[in-house]
N, C-alpha and C positions, 0 to 999 in steps of 0.2 A: 468792576469791580465794586461789588455792592455789601455794603457794610450793614449788619442788623445787628442787634442790642437784647440778647436774655438776662434777665434776672431772677434770682432766685438765692437760697440760702449756702445751697452745697450746687456743684454744675461741675460733669461729667461729660471729659474728652477726648475724641478717639481719633487718633491722625497717625501717620506716619514716621514725622520725626518733630522733637519738643524744640524749644529752644531754651536757653540757662532760663532762671527764674530770676527777677529784674525785681530789687523792695524800689517799691512806687510810692508817693506821699499822694494822701487820700483827702476826704471831706477833715477839715483842721489841722487836729493833732494825731488821727488815725492812719496808720501805713497798709498797704497792701500790695499782694506780689503779684506782679505780671508774667504773664504767659506767652507766647505762638504755639499754636498748631500747624502743622502745614499734613495735608494728605489729599489725596484725589477720590472721594472728598473727605475734607476735615468736617467731624461732627463733634457739635455741643447738642446736652441736653439737660436741662433740670431735673436734678432727681430729688431734690427737696424744696418744694414752692416758699416762698417768704412768706410769713407768717407778720401782720402789723396788730399789734395788742394796744386795743388804749383804755387805759386808765380811769 
């Protein structure tokens, strides 16, 4: 099983089956939601790229 990571501001996933959403602790006091998508194949793609703004 290979694990690859994609990052973006908005990600779309397509699959046959999804798990229940789970609230997880992320960086610092922030929280995030985790979800598993299964399929043959399960596909994830970045819809909106992550923009880094320098001040």
